[in-house]
C-alpha positions as CSV (number, residue, x, y, z in Angstrom):
1,M,-50.0,145.7,178.3
2,S,-46.9,147.7,178.5
3,P,-45.2,148.5,181.8
4,Q,-46.1,152.0,182.9
5,A,-43.8,154.6,184.5
6,G,-44.9,153.6,188.0
7,D,-43.9,150.0,187.3
8,Y,-40.3,150.9,187.1
9,T,-38.4,150.1,190.3
10,L,-34.9,150.0,191.6
11,A,-34.7,147.7,194.6
12,Y,-31.9,147.7,197.2
13,D,-32.3,144.6,199.4
14,T,-30.2,142.9,202.0
15,D,-30.0,139.1,201.9
16,D,-27.4,136.9,203.6
17,D,-28.1,133.8,201.4
18,L,-26.8,134.7,198.0
19,L,-24.3,133.3,195.5
20,S,-20.8,133.2,196.9
21,I,-17.7,132.9,194.7
22,P,-14.7,133.7,196.9
23,E,-11.6,135.0,195.0
24,T,-9.4,132.2,196.1
25,D,-11.6,129.4,194.7
26,P,-11.2,127.9,191.3
27,P,-14.1,128.5,188.8
28,D,-15.5,125.0,189.2
29,A,-16.1,125.7,192.9
30,C,-18.9,128.1,192.0
31,Q,-21.4,125.3,192.3
32,Q,-20.3,124.3,195.7
33,H,-20.8,127.8,197.1
34,A,-24.2,128.3,195.5
35,Q,-26.0,125.2,196.7
36,N,-28.2,127.2,199.0
37,A,-28.2,130.5,197.0
38,E,-31.5,132.1,196.4
39,Y,-30.6,132.9,192.8
40,L,-29.2,129.5,191.9
41,R,-32.5,128.7,190.1
42,F,-31.7,131.3,187.4
43,Y,-28.7,129.2,186.4
44,D,-30.2,125.7,186.7
45,P,-31.2,124.5,183.2
46,D,-34.2,122.6,184.7
47,S,-35.6,125.6,186.6
48,S,-34.3,128.7,184.9
49,M,-37.3,129.2,182.7
50,Q,-39.8,129.0,185.6
51,A,-37.5,131.2,187.7
52,V,-37.5,134.0,185.1
53,K,-41.3,133.7,184.6
54,N,-41.8,134.0,188.4
55,H,-39.5,136.9,188.7
56,I,-41.3,138.9,186.0
57,H,-44.8,137.9,187.1
58,L,-44.1,139.0,190.7
59,R,-43.0,142.5,189.5
60,F,-45.2,142.9,186.4
61,P,-48.3,140.8,186.8
62,S,-49.8,142.2,183.6
63,L,-47.0,140.8,181.4
64,S,-47.6,137.3,179.9
65,V,-44.5,135.3,179.2
66,V,-44.6,132.8,176.3
67,D,-41.1,131.4,176.7
68,V,-37.6,131.9,178.0
69,G,-34.5,131.0,176.1
70,S,-30.8,131.4,176.1
71,T,-29.1,134.0,174.0
72,A,-25.4,134.6,173.3
73,S,-24.1,136.3,176.5
74,T,-21.4,138.9,177.0
75,D,-18.1,138.3,178.7
76,A,-19.3,139.6,182.1
77,Q,-23.0,138.7,182.0
78,M,-25.4,135.8,181.4
79,L,-28.5,136.8,179.4
80,R,-31.9,135.2,179.1
81,S,-34.2,136.1,176.3
82,V,-37.9,136.5,177.3
83,R,-40.7,136.5,174.7
84,L,-44.1,138.0,175.6
85,V,-47.5,137.3,174.3
86,D,-47.6,140.5,172.2
87,G,-44.4,139.5,170.5
88,R,-42.0,141.8,172.3
89,R,-38.8,140.5,173.7
90,L,-37.1,141.3,177.0
91,L,-33.7,140.5,178.4
92,I,-32.8,139.2,181.9
93,H,-29.2,140.3,182.8
94,L,-27.4,138.1,185.4
95,P,-23.8,138.0,186.6
96,S,-21.7,135.5,184.6
97,W,-21.7,132.0,185.9
98,Y,-18.8,130.6,183.9
99,R,-15.9,132.7,185.1
100,R,-14.9,135.3,187.7
101,P,-14.9,138.8,186.1
102,L,-11.8,140.8,185.5
103,Q,-11.4,144.0,187.5
104,H,-12.8,146.2,184.8
105,E,-15.9,143.9,184.5
106,L,-16.9,144.1,188.2
107,G,-20.4,145.4,188.6
108,S,-21.0,145.2,184.8
109,I,-24.8,145.3,185.3
110,T,-24.6,148.4,187.5
111,Q,-22.2,149.9,184.9
112,E,-24.7,149.2,182.2
113,L,-27.6,150.7,184.2
114,L,-25.6,153.8,185.0
115,N,-24.6,154.4,181.4
116,I,-28.1,154.0,180.1
117,C,-29.6,156.2,182.8
118,W,-27.0,159.0,182.1
119,L,-27.6,158.9,178.4
120,Q,-31.4,159.0,178.9
121,S,-31.0,162.0,181.3
122,L,-29.6,164.2,178.5
123,P,-31.8,166.9,177.0
124,K,-33.0,165.5,173.7
125,Y,-33.9,162.1,175.0
126,R,-35.7,163.4,178.1
127,S,-37.9,165.7,176.0
128,K,-39.3,162.7,174.2
129,N,-39.3,160.2,177.1
130,Q,-40.5,162.0,180.2
131,D,-42.4,158.9,181.4
132,R,-39.5,156.4,181.4
133,G,-38.1,157.1,184.9
134,Q,-34.5,155.9,184.5
135,A,-33.0,159.3,184.4
136,A,-34.2,160.1,187.9
137,L,-31.2,158.2,189.2
138,F,-29.1,161.4,188.5
139,S,-29.2,164.3,190.9
140,S,-29.9,167.8,189.8
141,R,-26.6,169.2,191.1
142,P,-24.8,171.1,188.4
143,W,-21.7,169.6,186.8
144,P,-18.4,171.3,187.7
145,P,-17.1,173.7,185.1
146,I,-14.9,172.3,182.3
147,E,-11.8,174.1,181.0
148,A,-12.8,175.1,177.4
149,T,-9.2,174.9,176.3
150,N,-9.4,171.1,176.6
151,F,-11.8,170.8,173.7
152,T,-12.3,172.0,170.2
153,K,-15.6,173.5,171.0
154,D,-17.9,174.2,174.0
155,V,-19.2,171.0,175.6
156,T,-23.0,170.7,175.9
157,N,-24.1,167.1,175.7
158,T,-27.2,166.5,173.7
159,N,-28.4,162.9,173.3
160,H,-28.4,161.6,169.7
161,L,-29.4,158.0,170.7
162,T,-33.2,158.2,170.6
163,G,-34.4,154.7,169.5
164,F,-31.1,153.0,170.1
165,L,-31.2,152.7,173.9
166,P,-32.9,149.9,175.7
167,I,-35.6,150.6,178.3
168,I,-34.8,149.4,181.9
169,L,-37.9,147.9,183.4
170,H,-36.5,146.6,186.7
171,H,-33.2,146.3,188.6
172,E,-32.3,144.8,191.9
173,Y,-29.0,144.7,193.8
174,S,-29.0,142.4,196.8
175,T,-26.1,142.7,199.2
176,S,-24.9,140.5,201.9
177,A,-24.3,142.0,205.3
178,T,-21.4,139.6,205.9
179,Q,-19.5,139.1,202.7
180,R,-19.3,141.3,199.6
181,S,-18.6,138.3,197.3
182,M,-22.2,137.1,198.1
183,D,-23.8,140.2,196.5
184,F,-26.1,139.5,193.6
185,E,-27.6,141.6,190.9
186,I,-30.3,141.2,188.3
187,M,-31.8,143.5,185.7
188,L,-34.8,143.3,183.3
189,S,-34.6,145.4,180.1
190,E,-36.5,145.8,176.8
191,P,-33.8,146.2,174.0
192,P,-34.5,147.7,170.6
193,L,-35.8,145.3,167.9
194,G,-33.0,143.2,166.3
195,T,-30.6,140.3,166.7
196,S,-26.9,140.2,167.1
197,I,-25.1,139.5,163.9
198,P,-23.8,136.0,164.8
199,E,-27.4,135.0,165.8
200,L,-29.0,136.0,162.5
201,E,-30.9,133.1,160.8
202,E,-29.2,134.1,157.5
203,A,-25.7,135.4,157.2
204,L,-25.2,139.0,156.0
205,S,-24.6,139.4,152.3
206,Q,-21.6,141.4,151.2
207,R,-23.9,144.4,150.5
208,E,-25.6,144.0,153.9
209,R,-22.2,143.7,155.5
210,M,-21.0,147.0,154.1
211,S,-24.2,148.7,155.1
212,C,-24.0,147.3,158.7
213,D,-20.4,148.4,159.1
214,W,-21.2,151.9,158.0
215,Q,-24.2,152.1,160.3
216,T,-22.2,150.7,163.2
217,G,-19.6,153.4,162.6
218,Q,-22.3,156.0,162.7
219,L,-23.7,154.6,166.0
220,F,-20.2,154.5,167.4
221,R,-19.9,158.2,166.5
222,R,-23.2,159.1,168.0
223,I,-22.1,157.5,171.3
224,A,-18.7,159.2,171.2
225,S,-20.3,162.6,170.6
226,N,-21.1,162.5,174.3
227,I,-18.3,164.0,176.3
228,S,-17.4,163.5,180.0
229,P,-19.5,166.2,181.8
230,T,-16.7,166.7,184.3
231,G,-13.9,166.8,181.7
232,Y,-12.3,163.8,183.5
233,F,-11.3,160.5,181.8
234,G,-12.1,157.0,183.0
235,P,-15.1,154.6,183.3
236,P,-18.5,156.4,183.7
237,A,-19.1,154.6,187.0
238,H,-16.3,156.7,188.4
239,V,-16.6,159.9,186.5
240,L,-20.3,160.1,187.1
241,A,-20.4,158.6,190.6
242,E,-20.9,161.9,192.5
243,H,-24.0,162.7,190.4
244,T,-25.9,159.5,190.8
245,S,-28.2,158.3,193.5
246,M,-27.3,154.6,193.4
247,P,-26.8,153.5,197.0
248,W,-25.2,150.2,195.9
249,L,-22.7,151.7,193.4
250,S,-19.7,151.7,195.8
251,D,-20.3,148.0,196.7
252,S,-20.9,146.9,193.1
253,M,-17.7,148.7,191.8
254,A,-15.5,147.8,194.7
255,G,-12.2,146.4,193.4
256,T,-12.2,148.0,190.0
257,Y,-9.0,149.3,188.6
258,L,-9.2,153.0,189.2
259,R,-7.6,154.4,192.3
260,S,-9.5,157.6,191.9
261,D,-13.2,157.9,192.6
262,I,-13.8,160.7,190.0
263,G,-11.6,159.6,187.1
264,Y,-8.4,161.4,185.9
265,P,-7.7,164.8,184.3
266,S,-5.7,163.2,181.5
267,W,-6.1,160.2,179.3
268,S,-2.5,159.1,179.9
269,E,-3.3,158.8,183.6
270,A,-6.6,156.9,183.1
271,F,-5.1,154.6,180.5
272,G,-2.1,154.1,182.7
273,E,-4.4,152.6,185.3
274,L,-5.9,150.3,182.7
275,F,-2.5,149.3,181.5
276,Y,-0.9,148.6,184.9
277,T,-4.0,146.8,186.2
278,A,-3.9,144.5,183.2
279,L,-0.3,143.7,184.0
280,E,-1.2,143.1,187.7
281,E,-4.1,140.9,186.8
282,A,-1.9,138.8,184.5
283,G,0.5,138.4,187.4
284,R,-2.2,137.2,189.7
285,S,-3.2,134.6,187.1
286,R,0.4,133.4,187.0
287,I,0.8,134.7,183.4
288,T,4.5,135.5,182.8
289,L,5.0,138.8,180.9
290,P,7.9,141.1,180.4
291,S,6.4,143.5,183.0
292,H,9.5,145.7,183.4
293,K,10.0,146.2,179.7
294,L,6.3,147.1,179.2
295,H,6.5,149.6,182.1
296,V,9.6,151.3,180.6
297,A,8.0,151.4,177.2
298,F,4.7,152.9,178.3
299,E,6.4,155.6,180.3
300,R,8.6,156.4,177.3
301,F,5.6,156.8,175.0
302,R,3.2,158.4,177.6
303,P,3.2,161.8,175.8
304,A,1.4,160.1,172.8
305,F,-1.6,159.6,175.2
306,D,-1.5,163.1,176.6
307,V,-2.5,164.6,173.2
308,V,-6.0,163.1,173.6
309,K,-7.9,166.0,175.1
310,R,-11.4,165.0,174.4
311,P,-12.9,162.4,176.9
312,S,-15.3,160.9,174.4
313,L,-17.8,158.2,175.6
314,V,-16.3,155.1,173.9
315,A,-18.2,151.8,173.5
316,I,-15.2,149.6,173.9
317,D,-16.7,146.5,172.2
318,G,-19.5,148.4,170.5
319,C,-18.4,147.5,167.0
320,E,-18.1,143.8,167.6
321,D,-20.5,141.6,165.7
322,S,-21.6,140.0,169.0
323,Q,-22.7,143.4,170.3
324,V,-24.3,144.9,167.2
325,L,-28.1,144.5,166.9
326,V,-29.5,144.4,163.3
327,L,-33.0,144.1,161.9
328,R,-34.0,143.0,158.4
329,R,-37.0,144.5,156.8
330,K,-38.8,141.2,156.5
331,E,-38.2,140.5,160.2
332,S,-39.7,143.8,161.2
333,K,-43.1,142.6,159.9
334,R,-43.3,140.3,162.9
335,Y,-43.7,143.3,165.2
336,P,-46.9,145.1,164.0
337,N,-47.0,147.3,167.1
338,S,-43.3,148.3,167.0
339,K,-40.9,149.9,164.5
340,P,-37.1,150.2,164.5
341,G,-36.8,153.8,165.7
342,V,-33.1,154.0,165.0
343,S,-32.7,157.7,164.5
344,E,-34.4,161.0,165.1
345,A,-34.9,161.3,161.3
346,S,-36.9,158.1,161.1
347,E,-39.3,158.6,164.0
348,D,-42.1,160.0,161.8
349,E,-41.5,157.6,158.9
350,S,-43.2,154.3,158.2
351,T,-41.5,151.0,159.0
352,D,-40.7,150.5,155.3
353,D,-39.3,154.1,154.9
354,A,-36.9,153.4,157.9
355,F,-35.0,150.9,155.8
356,I,-34.1,153.1,152.8
357,N,-31.6,155.9,152.2
358,I,-29.1,155.0,154.9
359,G,-26.3,157.3,154.1
360,S,-25.0,156.3,150.6
361,F,-26.6,152.8,151.1
362,S,-30.0,151.5,150.2
363,T,-30.5,148.4,152.2
364,D,-33.0,146.0,153.8
365,V,-31.0,145.8,157.1
366,K,-30.6,148.3,159.8
367,V,-28.4,148.6,162.9
368,T,-30.8,149.2,165.8
369,G,-28.6,149.3,168.9
370,L,-26.2,147.3,171.1
371,K,-26.7,144.2,173.0
372,S,-24.8,145.6,176.0
373,W,-24.2,149.1,177.2
374,G,-21.9,148.3,180.1
375,H,-18.4,148.3,178.7
376,F,-17.7,152.0,178.2
377,V,-15.0,154.5,179.1
378,F,-14.5,158.3,178.7
379,G,-11.4,158.4,176.6
380,D,-9.8,157.8,173.2
381,P,-12.1,156.2,170.6
382,L,-9.2,154.2,169.3
383,F,-9.4,152.1,172.5
384,A,-12.4,150.3,170.9
385,T,-11.6,146.6,170.3
386,C,-12.6,146.8,166.6
387,F,-9.1,148.3,166.0
388,L,-7.5,145.0,167.2
389,N,-8.2,143.9,163.7
390,T,-8.2,146.1,160.7
391,A,-11.5,147.9,160.8
392,S,-13.3,147.9,157.5
393,D,-13.3,150.9,155.2
394,A,-17.1,151.2,155.6
395,L,-16.8,151.2,159.5
396,I,-14.1,153.9,159.4
397,K,-16.1,156.0,157.0
398,G,-19.2,155.7,159.2
399,M,-17.2,156.8,162.2
400,N,-15.8,159.9,160.4
401,T,-19.0,161.1,158.7
402,A,-21.3,163.5,160.5
403,F,-24.5,161.7,161.4
404,S,-26.6,164.8,161.2
405,A,-26.4,168.6,160.8
406,D,-26.2,169.0,164.6
407,D,-23.3,166.5,165.1
408,P,-21.2,168.1,167.9
409,L,-18.0,167.1,166.1
410,G,-19.2,168.7,162.8
411,D,-17.2,167.3,159.9
412,A,-14.1,166.5,162.1
413,D,-12.7,163.0,162.2
414,L,-13.4,161.1,165.4
415,V,-9.8,160.3,166.3
416,E,-7.5,163.0,167.7
417,D,-3.8,163.2,166.7
418,P,-3.7,160.6,163.9
419,Q,0.1,161.1,163.6
420,D,0.8,159.1,166.8
421,A,-2.3,156.9,166.6
422,H,-0.1,153.9,165.8
423,I,1.7,154.2,169.1
424,R,-1.6,154.3,171.1
425,L,-3.1,151.5,169.1
426,L,-0.2,149.2,169.9
427,F,-0.6,149.7,173.6
428,Y,-4.4,149.3,173.4
429,D,-3.7,146.0,171.5
430,I,-1.5,144.8,174.3
431,V,-4.1,145.6,177.0
432,H,-6.9,143.9,175.2
433,T,-4.7,140.9,174.5
434,M,-3.6,140.6,178.2
435,R,-7.3,140.7,179.1
436,G,-8.0,138.0,176.6
437,I,-5.4,135.7,178.1
438,A,-6.6,136.4,181.6
439,R,-10.2,135.5,180.7
440,Q,-9.1,132.1,179.6
441,H,-7.3,131.6,183.0
442,K,-10.3,132.8,185.0
443,G,-13.0,130.8,183.1
444,I,-14.1,127.2,183.2
445,R,-12.0,125.3,180.7
446,T,-13.8,124.2,177.5
447,P,-12.6,122.1,174.5
448,D,-11.6,125.3,172.7
449,S,-10.0,127.1,175.6
450,A,-6.4,126.0,174.6
451,Q,-7.0,127.2,171.1
452,K,-8.3,130.6,172.2
453,E,-5.4,131.0,174.6
454,D,-2.9,130.2,171.9
455,M,-4.5,132.8,169.6
456,W,-4.2,135.5,172.3
457,W,-0.6,134.5,173.0
458,M,0.3,134.7,169.3
459,R,-1.3,138.1,169.1
460,L,0.7,139.3,172.2
461,R,4.0,138.0,170.8
462,K,3.3,140.0,167.6
463,A,2.5,143.1,169.6
464,L,5.6,142.8,171.7
465,A,7.7,142.4,168.6
466,K,6.2,145.6,167.1
467,L,7.0,147.3,170.4
468,D,10.6,146.3,170.2
469,D,10.8,147.6,166.6
470,M,9.1,150.9,167.6
471,T,11.5,151.3,170.6
472,A,14.5,150.7,168.4
473,E,13.4,153.3,165.9
474,E,13.2,155.9,168.7
475,D,16.7,155.1,170.0
């Protein structure tokens, strides 16, 4: 039996006995501070399955859980896969156990909840999903006016993500009255059908790979077609904060990088916060970087960021294989009561018809959504991590092809000011690389930690060498 609209809850609890990970402690001290934590059972391999079953049964007695397993987690969350008797799969979202989050990752579950709720509150989605309930987190206050001169056309967000978005079934944020580091968060969602690319039983063929890249580019464009409703740049948790009724938002997001509660009027200001926060975080991790040189270089090239006038919703890691959910035709047969509703055009088609005529491709594999919807920003689409490496031609083509006749961007390319794109890409590369190094320092050391850190350092040295060359050319 499926959860009904009335089953959907958002709980705001107070509990003094929760997981504590003080900032000053090394990662391996997590276990010492969680001995008496209420939520420790979710992380214990011997009790996590029963803990998840109990959690779901208490809130949804009608749901019968068959098994609970691990699934590849994101950088900021630990995920548990839940299989129900009827074949559907749910996800339990928990804070990461293996390392302390970076500043932009704080409150990642709250950020994901907010992003999904906002997208589901937009007109086209609400007209077809009036019973879901998530969109009620947003108030009815009108958005402030946007200066039309900032954009190529009037901004009226219409959701083009029907079928791609997960359904949020339950969310809890428990806060400690004595110590913010003891706050804990958990969320239960029903994702679209599909499996992340690395978790597929059979690797993608070359033909399937090209099709998936093109579809991923199309999904990325659908997401980016949503513009900041205030005209400001920055993470949605800040830009949308005044229009959401999440009482725990300020607690969950405390310590994130932005010094403004509402975002910034320009991309150069918002990205500047990202850039300098990455430098500061590297310093706190005792990572030695040429901070002064980077500061001077960014201020010199800041005008290249000011030309970005459209605050697009960017899925920063949305094109990564670990994030992209795909479904093969033969696997869809396992779900007789469901179908991969991956676009408005396919809603009235049979399951078989949903797998043909995808753009210029005919394929047996479809991109159905993302594993995580938390790592977003209103800004420049080039900030996505897929551009760290050379994005495939099929991915770029998908990004720059209108996904339907009512694509808000029309036939325009997704990226603004391609002439100076190489400048912005270089600084984006530096930020992502500094974050990669910091993650290795904040996490529990594994056998491949040194190799990963060396890879990030090699990448950073190459980026800094390119920056020296680019600076010399400008002199």
